C-alpha positions as CSV (number, residue, x, y, z in Angstrom):
1,M,69.5,13.3,78.7
2,A,67.5,9.7,79.8
3,Y,63.9,9.2,80.6
4,P,62.5,9.6,83.9
5,K,62.1,6.6,86.1
6,A,58.9,6.1,88.0
7,H,60.6,6.4,91.2
8,D,63.1,9.8,89.7
9,P,63.9,11.3,92.7
10,D,63.2,14.8,91.2
11,P,59.9,15.0,89.0
12,A,60.2,19.1,88.7
13,R,63.1,18.5,86.5
14,F,60.5,17.5,83.9
15,R,57.6,19.9,82.7
16,H,56.5,19.0,80.0
17,G,56.1,16.6,77.7
18,R,54.6,15.5,74.8
19,V,53.5,11.9,73.3
20,S,51.4,11.5,69.5
21,I,51.1,7.7,68.9
22,S,49.7,6.1,65.5
23,R,49.0,2.9,64.8
24,H,49.5,1.1,61.1
25,R,48.4,-2.2,59.7
26,G,50.5,-4.8,60.3
27,G,51.5,-4.9,63.8
28,S,54.2,-1.4,63.8
29,L,53.7,1.4,66.3
30,K,55.4,4.8,65.1
31,S,56.0,6.9,68.5
32,T,57.4,10.5,68.8
33,H,58.4,11.8,72.4
34,R,59.4,15.2,73.2
35,L,60.4,16.2,76.5
36,I,61.4,19.5,77.7
37,H,64.3,19.4,80.0
38,L,63.9,22.6,82.4
39,A,67.0,22.5,84.8
40,G,67.3,26.0,86.8
41,S,66.5,28.3,84.2
42,D,68.5,26.6,81.6
43,L,65.6,25.2,78.9
44,T,66.5,22.6,76.3
45,T,64.5,20.5,74.0
46,Q,65.1,17.1,72.8
47,A,63.6,14.9,70.4
48,I,63.3,11.1,70.7
49,V,62.1,9.0,67.3
50,G,61.9,5.8,67.3
51,T,59.5,2.6,65.2
52,R,59.2,-0.3,66.8
53,T,56.4,-3.4,66.9
54,A,53.9,-3.2,69.2
55,K,54.5,-6.1,70.8
56,G,55.6,-5.5,74.2
57,R,55.5,-1.9,74.4
58,A,53.6,-0.3,77.1
59,L,53.5,3.2,77.4
60,S,52.6,5.3,80.8
61,L,51.7,9.0,81.4
62,M,52.0,9.9,84.9
63,R,51.0,13.8,86.0
64,S,51.3,16.2,88.5
65,P,50.2,19.6,89.4
66,K,53.9,20.9,88.4
67,S,54.4,18.0,86.1
68,L,54.2,15.7,83.4
69,L,56.3,12.5,83.5
70,L,56.8,10.0,80.2
71,T,57.8,7.0,81.6
72,V,58.6,4.5,79.3
73,L,57.7,0.7,81.5
74,A,58.8,-2.0,79.5
75,F,60.8,-2.6,76.1
76,A,59.8,-6.3,76.0
77,G,62.2,-8.0,73.1
78,L,62.2,-4.8,71.4
79,G,66.2,-5.0,71.2
80,A,68.2,-1.6,72.4
81,P,66.3,1.4,73.3
82,L,65.3,4.7,71.5
83,A,68.5,6.8,71.3
84,A,68.2,10.7,71.2
85,A,68.5,11.8,67.8
86,A,71.3,14.3,67.1
87,P,69.9,17.2,64.9
88,S,70.0,17.3,61.4
89,Q,73.1,19.1,59.4
90,A,69.7,21.3,57.6
91,F,68.6,21.8,60.7
92,A,71.8,23.0,62.4
93,S,72.3,25.2,59.6
94,R,69.3,27.0,59.6
95,T,69.6,30.6,60.5
96,L,66.2,32.0,61.0
97,R,66.0,34.6,63.6
98,L,62.5,35.8,64.8
99,H,62.1,39.2,65.4
100,E,58.7,38.7,66.2
101,I,56.5,36.4,68.2
102,A,53.0,35.8,69.5
103,V,52.2,36.3,73.2
104,H,49.3,37.3,75.4
105,R,48.5,39.3,78.5
106,Y,45.2,38.3,80.8
107,A,43.5,41.6,81.8
108,P,40.4,41.6,84.2
109,R,37.3,43.8,83.3
110,T,35.4,45.8,85.5
111,D,32.5,43.4,85.0
112,G,34.5,40.8,86.4
113,A,35.2,38.9,83.4
114,V,38.9,38.5,82.4
115,L,40.2,39.5,78.6
116,E,43.4,38.0,76.7
117,R,44.9,40.3,75.2
118,R,46.9,39.5,72.5
119,Y,49.8,41.2,71.0
120,L,53.2,40.9,69.0
121,L,56.2,41.3,71.2
122,N,59.6,42.6,69.1
123,S,63.3,42.1,69.6
124,A,63.2,45.5,71.2
125,G,60.6,44.6,73.8
126,L,57.9,46.7,72.4
127,L,54.3,45.2,72.5
128,T,52.2,45.8,69.4
129,H,48.2,45.4,70.3
130,V,46.4,42.6,67.8
131,E,43.0,41.6,69.3
132,D,41.0,41.0,72.6
133,V,39.3,38.1,73.6
134,T,37.3,37.3,76.6
135,V,38.2,34.2,78.6
136,P,35.5,31.9,79.1
137,A,34.0,31.9,82.8
138,S,34.3,29.0,83.1
139,V,38.3,29.1,83.4
140,T,40.3,30.1,86.7
141,L,43.7,31.8,86.3
142,P,45.5,31.8,89.1
143,A,47.3,35.1,90.3
144,E,50.1,34.9,88.9
145,A,48.7,35.2,85.4
146,F,47.9,38.5,85.7
147,D,50.3,41.7,84.6
148,K,52.8,39.5,82.8
149,V,53.3,38.5,79.5
150,L,52.7,35.4,78.4
151,I,53.3,32.5,75.6
152,G,51.9,29.6,75.2
153,G,54.0,25.9,76.1
154,A,53.0,24.7,72.6
155,A,54.2,28.1,70.7
156,W,56.9,28.0,72.6
157,I,58.1,24.6,71.1
158,A,56.9,25.5,67.8
159,Y,59.3,28.7,67.4
160,E,62.0,26.6,68.6
161,Q,61.6,24.1,66.7
162,L,61.9,27.0,63.2
163,G,65.5,26.6,63.7
164,P,68.7,26.7,66.4
165,V,68.5,30.8,66.7
166,A,64.8,30.6,66.1
167,F,64.4,31.9,69.4
168,A,67.5,33.5,70.3
169,N,66.3,37.1,70.4
170,F,63.8,36.4,73.3
171,E,63.8,34.1,76.4
172,L,61.8,32.8,79.4
173,V,61.8,35.0,82.3
174,T,61.4,31.7,84.4
175,A,61.6,28.0,83.7
176,L,58.3,27.7,86.1
177,P,55.2,27.1,84.0
178,I,51.6,29.2,84.7
179,M,49.0,26.5,84.7
180,V,46.0,27.7,82.8
181,A,43.0,25.5,81.9
182,D,45.3,22.7,82.3
183,R,47.6,24.3,79.6
184,M,51.7,25.4,80.3
185,Q,52.4,28.8,79.9
186,F,55.8,31.0,80.7
187,E,56.3,34.5,81.0
188,V,58.4,35.9,78.1
189,R,60.8,39.0,77.1
190,A,62.9,40.2,75.2
191,S,66.3,39.0,75.7
192,P,68.6,41.5,76.5
193,D,71.3,40.3,73.8
194,A,68.4,40.5,70.9
195,R,70.0,41.1,67.9
196,L,67.9,44.8,66.5
197,D,68.7,43.9,62.5
198,G,64.9,42.1,61.8
199,G,64.8,45.2,59.1
200,K,64.2,44.1,55.1
201,L,66.1,45.2,52.4
202,V,62.9,46.6,50.2
203,N,64.9,47.9,47.5
204,I,67.9,48.0,45.6
205,S,68.2,51.0,42.4
206,T,71.0,52.5,40.5
207,R,71.4,55.5,37.9
208,G,74.2,55.9,34.8
209,I,73.5,56.5,31.1
210,A,72.7,53.6,28.6
211,T,72.7,54.0,25.2
212,A,71.7,51.2,22.2
213,Q,76.0,50.4,22.1
214,D,76.6,50.4,26.2
215,K,73.5,48.9,28.4
216,L,73.0,49.8,32.1
217,I,73.1,46.5,33.5
218,A,71.8,46.0,37.2
219,G,71.8,42.4,38.8
220,F,70.0,41.1,41.9
221,V,69.8,37.7,42.9
222,V,66.1,35.5,44.6
223,T,66.8,32.9,47.2
224,E,64.8,30.3,48.8
225,L,61.5,30.8,47.4
226,H,59.5,32.5,44.7
227,R,59.4,36.2,44.8
228,R,56.9,39.1,43.4
229,V,59.5,41.6,42.5
230,L,58.3,45.4,41.2
231,V,61.3,46.4,38.2
232,R,61.0,49.7,36.6
233,A,63.5,51.5,34.4
234,I,62.5,55.5,34.5
235,G,63.8,58.1,32.2
236,P,61.4,61.2,31.2
237,T,59.9,61.0,34.6
238,L,63.3,62.5,36.2
239,G,62.9,65.1,34.4
240,A,60.1,66.2,37.4
241,F,63.4,66.0,39.9
242,G,64.9,68.6,38.2
243,L,67.8,65.8,35.8
244,S,68.2,66.8,32.4
245,G,69.7,64.7,30.1
246,A,67.2,61.6,30.8
247,M,66.3,58.7,28.4
248,A,63.2,59.7,26.5
249,D,62.0,56.2,26.0
250,P,63.4,53.8,28.1
251,F,63.2,49.2,27.4
252,F,64.2,47.0,29.6
253,S,64.7,43.2,29.9
254,I,64.9,40.4,32.7
255,R,67.3,38.1,31.6
256,K,68.3,34.7,34.0
257,G,71.5,32.9,33.2
258,G,71.7,35.2,29.8
259,T,68.0,34.6,28.4
260,P,65.2,37.7,28.0
261,I,62.2,36.0,29.9
262,Y,60.5,39.4,30.5
263,F,60.5,42.8,28.8
264,N,58.8,46.0,29.1
265,G,58.8,49.6,27.5
266,N,55.9,51.7,27.5
267,W,54.0,50.6,31.5
268,S,50.8,51.9,31.4
269,T,50.2,50.4,28.2
270,R,50.3,47.1,29.7
271,F,46.6,45.3,30.5
272,D,47.8,45.1,34.2
273,A,49.2,48.6,34.4
274,A,46.4,49.1,37.6
275,E,48.6,46.2,39.4
276,T,52.0,48.3,38.8
277,I,50.0,51.2,40.6
278,N,49.3,49.5,43.5
279,A,53.2,47.9,43.7
280,A,54.4,51.3,43.8
281,A,52.2,52.7,46.3
282,Q,52.8,48.8,48.5
283,V,56.4,49.8,48.7
284,G,56.4,53.8,48.4
285,A,58.0,53.9,45.1
286,F,57.1,57.5,43.4
287,A,54.0,57.5,41.2
288,L,54.8,57.3,37.2
289,P,52.2,58.9,35.1
290,L,49.9,57.7,33.0
291,G,50.6,57.3,29.4
292,S,54.5,58.2,29.9
293,K,57.2,56.4,28.3
294,D,58.6,55.0,31.5
295,A,59.1,50.9,31.5
296,A,57.6,49.4,35.0
297,M,55.9,45.8,35.5
298,V,55.4,43.2,38.2
299,V,57.0,39.7,38.1
300,E,57.1,36.4,40.1
301,L,60.3,35.0,40.2
302,E,61.6,31.7,41.1
303,P,64.9,31.8,43.0
304,G,67.7,32.7,41.1
305,A,70.6,35.3,39.8
306,Y,69.1,38.0,37.2
307,T,69.9,41.1,35.4
308,V,67.7,44.1,34.4
309,Q,69.3,45.2,30.7
310,V,67.9,48.7,30.5
311,E,68.7,50.1,26.5
312,P,66.6,53.2,24.3
313,E,63.5,51.8,22.7
314,T,63.7,54.8,20.4
315,G,66.0,57.6,20.2
316,A,68.8,58.5,21.5
317,G,70.3,57.5,25.2
318,G,70.3,59.4,28.5
319,H,70.0,58.9,32.1
320,V,68.0,56.2,33.5
321,L,67.0,55.2,36.8
322,V,67.0,51.3,37.4
323,E,64.8,50.0,40.4
324,V,64.2,45.8,42.1
325,Y,61.3,46.3,44.8
326,A,61.0,43.1,46.6
327,L,56.9,43.4,47.1
328,P,55.4,41.9,50.1
């Protein structure tokens, strides 16, 4: 997409633009331009980035009620014009897909004031109310701003920049913005092709028989960022669920690359037993009796592959349940 010229016969094609300029010592100037190109109901974003000397450059912003044009008036002595920057491979490979976005609706009150009712819109099209804010009396809202689910133009741009499919579960109803206090807002809805797979896997578990010679081993992987997890090896408390032959005194070690980095035997004797209780309640895990010989602890792990190895600390082996919970 080329820059629009001042005499562009169809200025409405360019509904919104943004330019941020910072000047540095030595006469250099770095500017980042972002154009949102609206053609019918098609919306695409294009980022143009360049660094040149300030000499000979002039930028002009021309604005009409329905359009904002970014025009480069002169590039004297600056060489080739700035080229459109292709998305980086790292950006193109992002798979983040939002299943919830922040939206709002305007609702009149009986006293003449107007509320901005803020919600979270999920990919199933359901709204969850967050809060209400009174719109300042100095702000005049156009009639078309009411009875619509809206998203701010800046918020929409920010969501789009999270990745190529970040906003894929949602769509703008129309390309035409609604102007509120000089800010663009768009009607938005959940896409009919939205993927409803936004649930989170919070727990993996396995049950087996472990002995001192034949440990029970469970593996899991942490990716991208550090993660707090609750790890439990439950033996004696299984008796409360009618299971016989449970391990009386389980002990586990958490290992990374074969090296033990954490271990636990009797969970309630640890200094942070209260944190373990709270974590179990957070994720809906059944409670362990105080003083039981089950093993459990909360740890923060860096990205990597881990195993939990369970064996009896004392006595014979038996049935044991190994659980790993991802904590919020």
